[in-house]
matplotlib code that plots the C-alpha trace (Angstrom):
import matplotlib.pyplot as plt

x = [94.4, 98.3, 99.4, 97.7, 99.3, 103.0, 102.1, 101.4, 104.7, 106.7, 105.3, 106.3, 109.3, 110.2, 108.4, 111.3, 114.2, 113.4, 113.1, 116.6, 118.0, 116.7, 118.1, 121.3, 121.7, 122.0, 125.6, 126.8, 126.0, 127.9, 130.9, 130.8, 130.5, 132.6, 134.9, 138.4, 139.9, 139.2, 138.8, 136.1, 134.3, 134.4, 133.2, 130.1, 129.3, 129.2, 127.3, 124.7, 124.3, 123.8, 121.1, 119.3, 119.8, 118.5, 115.9, 114.4, 114.2, 112.2, 110.0, 109.7, 109.1, 106.3, 104.4, 104.8, 103.5, 100.6, 99.7]
y = [111.6, 112.2, 108.5, 110.2, 113.7, 111.8, 109.8, 112.7, 114.3, 111.6, 110.8, 114.4, 114.5, 111.0, 112.8, 115.9, 113.7, 111.7, 114.8, 115.2, 112.1, 112.5, 115.7, 114.4, 111.7, 113.8, 115.5, 112.4, 110.5, 113.8, 112.8, 108.8, 109.9, 112.7, 112.6, 113.1, 111.2, 107.9, 107.9, 110.4, 108.4, 105.5, 107.7, 109.1, 105.7, 104.3, 107.0, 106.7, 103.1, 104.0, 106.8, 103.7, 101.6, 104.7, 105.3, 101.9, 101.8, 104.9, 103.2, 99.9, 102.6, 104.3, 100.6, 99.9, 103.7, 103.3, 99.7]
z = [111.3, 112.2, 110.2, 107.4, 107.4, 108.3, 105.1, 103.0, 104.2, 103.8, 100.4, 99.2, 100.7, 98.5, 95.5, 95.9, 96.5, 93.2, 91.2, 92.4, 91.5, 88.2, 87.9, 89.2, 86.8, 84.0, 84.6, 85.8, 82.2, 80.3, 82.4, 82.2, 77.9, 77.8, 81.0, 79.9, 82.9, 83.3, 87.0, 86.6, 84.2, 86.6, 90.0, 87.6, 86.7, 90.2, 91.4, 89.0, 90.0, 93.7, 92.5, 90.6, 94.3, 96.1, 93.4, 94.1, 97.9, 97.6, 95.4, 97.5, 100.6, 98.8, 98.4, 102.1, 102.9, 100.1, 102.3]

ax = plt.figure().add_subplot(projection="3d")
ax.plot(x, y, z, "-o")
ax.set_aspect("equal")
plt.show()
């Protein structure tokens, strides 16, 4: 019972993180395309790539939790 509840809690938390990542990407993409300062564009691009990596890791963790 404890493992099932723990999986549900972690699954819910991961879903919340994925939603937050999706929301965070929109302004970053805007800065990448419309940023005046080149360093801001580079920083935004780097952050988007890091968020993509985080999302991939979250998906892998979800697969592990389901098994």
